[in-house]
C-alpha positions as CSV (number, residue, x, y, z in Angstrom):
1,M,24.5,154.2,6.9
2,S,24.0,154.3,3.2
3,K,22.0,151.1,3.2
4,R,19.6,152.6,5.8
5,C,19.2,155.7,3.6
6,V,18.4,153.6,0.5
7,L,15.8,151.5,2.5
8,A,14.2,154.7,3.9
9,W,14.1,156.2,0.4
10,W,12.4,153.0,-1.0
11,A,9.9,153.1,1.9
12,V,8.9,156.7,1.2
13,V,8.6,155.8,-2.6
14,L,6.3,152.8,-1.8
15,I,4.1,154.8,0.6
16,L,3.7,157.7,-1.9
17,A,3.0,155.3,-4.8
18,G,0.5,153.3,-2.8
19,G,-1.4,156.3,-1.6
20,C,-1.8,157.9,-5.0
21,T,-4.6,155.7,-6.4
22,T,-8.1,155.5,-5.0
23,Q,-11.2,153.5,-6.0
24,R,-14.6,154.0,-4.5
25,I,-18.0,152.6,-4.9
26,T,-20.8,154.9,-3.8
27,N,-24.2,153.4,-2.9
28,L,-27.0,155.4,-4.6
29,T,-29.8,153.1,-3.5
30,P,-32.3,154.5,-0.9
31,R,-32.3,152.8,2.5
32,Q,-36.1,152.3,2.4
33,T,-38.5,151.4,-0.3
34,L,-42.1,150.4,-0.8
35,R,-42.4,146.8,-2.0
36,P,-42.9,147.2,-5.8
37,L,-45.9,145.4,-7.3
38,D,-43.7,143.6,-9.8
39,G,-41.3,142.6,-7.0
40,L,-38.3,144.3,-8.8
41,H,-36.2,146.9,-7.0
42,R,-33.6,149.1,-8.7
43,F,-30.1,149.0,-7.0
44,E,-27.7,151.8,-8.1
45,A,-24.0,152.5,-7.5
46,A,-21.4,154.9,-8.8
47,W,-17.7,154.1,-9.4
48,S,-15.0,156.7,-9.0
49,S,-11.2,156.2,-9.3
50,N,-8.2,158.2,-10.2
51,Q,-6.2,155.1,-11.3
52,R,-5.5,155.7,-15.0
53,A,-4.4,152.1,-15.7
54,I,-8.0,150.7,-15.3
55,Q,-9.6,149.5,-18.5
56,P,-13.1,151.1,-18.3
57,E,-14.6,148.7,-20.8
58,S,-13.6,145.7,-18.6
59,F,-16.0,146.6,-15.7
60,T,-18.3,143.8,-14.6
61,P,-20.3,145.1,-11.6
62,Y,-22.8,143.1,-9.5
63,V,-25.3,143.5,-6.7
64,V,-24.6,140.6,-4.3
65,I,-27.6,139.4,-2.2
66,G,-26.6,136.4,-0.1
67,T,-24.8,134.2,-2.5
68,E,-26.6,135.5,-5.6
69,F,-24.7,137.8,-8.0
70,H,-27.0,140.1,-10.1
71,P,-25.2,141.8,-13.0
72,M,-25.5,145.6,-13.3
73,Q,-25.7,147.7,-16.5
74,R,-24.3,151.2,-17.0
75,T,-27.0,154.0,-16.7
76,L,-27.9,155.9,-19.8
77,L,-27.1,159.5,-18.6
78,T,-23.8,159.0,-16.7
79,S,-20.6,157.1,-17.5
80,N,-19.8,156.0,-14.0
81,S,-23.2,154.9,-12.6
82,W,-24.5,151.4,-12.7
83,E,-28.0,149.9,-12.0
84,A,-29.7,146.5,-11.8
85,L,-33.3,145.5,-11.3
86,V,-33.3,142.7,-8.7
87,P,-36.2,140.6,-7.4
88,L,-36.8,141.2,-3.7
89,P,-37.5,138.1,-1.7
90,P,-41.2,137.9,-0.9
91,G,-42.2,138.6,2.7
92,Q,-38.7,139.7,3.7
93,Q,-38.6,143.1,5.5
94,F,-34.8,143.6,5.3
95,V,-32.5,142.8,2.4
96,N,-28.7,142.9,3.0
97,Y,-26.6,143.5,-0.1
98,R,-23.2,144.5,-1.4
99,F,-21.7,145.8,-4.6
100,K,-18.8,144.1,-6.3
101,F,-17.0,145.6,-9.3
102,E,-14.6,143.4,-11.2
103,Y,-12.2,145.0,-13.7
104,H,-8.8,144.8,-15.4
105,Y,-5.9,147.2,-15.3
106,N,-2.7,147.6,-17.3
107,G,0.5,147.0,-15.4
108,F,4.1,146.2,-16.4
109,G,3.3,144.8,-19.9
110,K,0.3,142.7,-18.8
111,V,-3.4,143.1,-18.0
112,H,-4.2,142.2,-14.4
113,P,-7.6,141.3,-13.0
114,D,-8.8,143.0,-9.8
115,S,-12.1,143.7,-7.9
116,L,-13.5,146.0,-5.3
117,T,-16.4,145.0,-2.9
118,T,-18.3,147.3,-0.6
119,G,-19.3,146.6,2.9
120,T,-22.9,145.3,3.6
121,Y,-25.8,147.7,3.2
122,Q,-29.4,147.1,4.3
123,L,-32.6,147.9,2.5
124,E,-35.8,148.1,4.4
125,V,-38.8,147.0,2.4
126,L,-42.1,148.6,3.5
127,E,-45.4,147.1,2.7
128,P,-47.8,149.4,0.7
């Protein structure tokens, strides 16, 4: 009976510990845009997390279109928003994209790499 109690206790601890941290990428890019004259569109995303072990200086965020990774830069006015100017494919009305954030976190005496990728979003490009 005591072995079952110990196993149940560890199960509760693991469930509570696993449910305590959350990471989220929020898409800040509009769903529609007029095709820019220079062909570049601004993609924006915000990162939020309550995980304290993440090293904020280690972030490497990307906009992923097909197999191309476009690096993002931190925005000037906020600490958790990122943006990238990405060339839109000419003549294409819909662009599917994702965001991927790579980062490191501290854990048990070592630094561990990790990443978070969003689902696919779609941008509709309207002709002017």
